[in-house]
C-alpha positions as CSV (number, residue, x, y, z in Angstrom):
1,M,101.0,121.5,149.1
2,S,103.4,123.6,147.0
3,D,102.1,126.5,144.8
4,A,102.3,124.2,141.7
5,Q,100.4,121.5,143.5
6,T,97.7,123.9,144.6
7,Q,97.4,125.3,141.0
8,I,97.2,121.8,139.6
9,D,94.6,120.8,142.1
10,Q,92.5,123.8,141.2
11,L,92.8,123.1,137.5
12,V,91.8,119.5,137.9
13,K,88.8,120.2,140.1
14,S,87.5,123.2,138.2
15,N,87.5,121.8,134.6
16,D,85.6,118.8,133.3
17,I,88.5,117.6,131.1
18,V,92.1,118.6,131.7
19,L,95.1,117.4,129.7
20,F,98.6,118.2,130.9
21,M,100.6,117.9,127.8
22,K,103.6,119.2,125.8
23,G,102.3,122.0,123.6
24,N,98.5,122.6,123.2
25,A,95.6,121.1,121.4
26,S,96.3,123.0,118.2
27,F,100.1,122.4,118.3
28,P,101.1,119.3,120.3
29,M,104.9,119.2,120.8
30,C,105.3,115.5,121.2
31,G,103.8,112.4,119.6
32,F,102.2,111.2,122.8
33,S,100.5,114.5,123.4
34,G,99.3,114.6,119.8
35,R,97.9,111.1,120.2
36,A,96.1,112.1,123.4
37,I,94.3,114.9,121.5
38,Q,93.4,112.6,118.7
39,I,91.9,110.1,121.1
40,L,89.8,112.8,122.7
41,K,88.6,113.9,119.3
42,A,87.7,110.3,118.4
43,C,85.6,110.3,121.6
44,G,83.7,113.3,120.3
45,V,85.4,115.8,122.5
46,E,85.8,119.2,120.9
47,P,89.5,120.2,121.5
48,K,88.4,123.7,122.4
49,T,86.5,122.3,125.4
50,V,89.6,120.6,126.8
51,K,91.6,122.6,129.3
52,T,95.2,121.9,128.1
53,V,98.2,122.8,130.2
54,N,101.5,123.1,128.4
55,V,104.0,121.7,130.9
56,L,106.9,123.1,128.8
57,E,105.9,126.6,129.9
58,D,106.3,125.9,133.6
59,E,108.9,123.6,135.2
60,G,107.0,123.7,138.5
61,I,103.9,122.3,136.8
62,R,105.9,119.9,134.8
63,Q,107.4,118.3,137.9
64,G,104.4,119.0,140.1
65,I,102.0,117.0,138.0
66,K,104.1,113.9,138.2
67,E,104.0,114.2,142.0
68,Y,100.3,115.1,142.1
69,S,99.3,112.0,140.1
70,Q,102.2,109.8,141.2
71,W,102.6,109.1,137.4
72,P,106.0,109.7,135.8
73,T,105.0,110.7,132.3
74,I,103.3,113.4,130.3
75,P,100.6,113.7,128.9
76,Q,98.1,113.1,131.8
77,L,94.4,113.2,131.4
78,Y,91.9,114.1,134.1
79,V,88.1,113.8,133.7
80,K,85.9,115.4,136.3
81,G,88.7,115.5,138.8
82,E,89.7,111.9,138.3
83,F,93.2,110.9,137.0
84,I,92.7,108.7,133.9
85,G,96.3,108.1,132.7
86,G,98.6,108.8,129.8
87,S,98.2,108.2,126.1
88,D,98.7,104.4,126.3
89,I,95.9,104.0,128.9
90,M,93.7,106.5,127.0
91,M,94.1,104.3,123.9
92,E,93.3,101.1,125.8
93,M,90.3,102.7,127.4
94,Y,89.1,104.1,124.0
95,E,89.4,100.8,122.3
96,S,87.3,99.1,125.0
97,G,84.7,101.9,125.0
98,E,85.5,102.8,128.6
99,L,87.0,106.2,127.9
100,Q,83.8,107.3,126.0
101,K,81.7,106.3,129.0
102,V,84.0,108.2,131.5
103,I,83.9,111.3,129.4
104,S,80.1,111.2,128.9
105,G,79.6,110.6,132.6
106,Q,78.1,107.1,132.2
107,A,81.0,105.2,133.9
């Protein structure tokens, strides 16, 4: 595992909710990242409790997260170490009620 992969692995495993995104919770820097934060808020998640990782600050992380998850796009959500998906999957899961269950640990 590269340094970036090791760092990503530690972040994912040591935080309940991790969102790899462009920008941060207070200042998303793309529409999809902003949407991901809004979906988490709609699930009752306080943005301060989400570990956000701004992929624009570290090219190694930006590329590394795509390899780590084998998912080509940002944002990427992890809950309790499990890869959930990007903003489209988050929205589908939110609309079905599944995301709320995953976040609350009832899934």
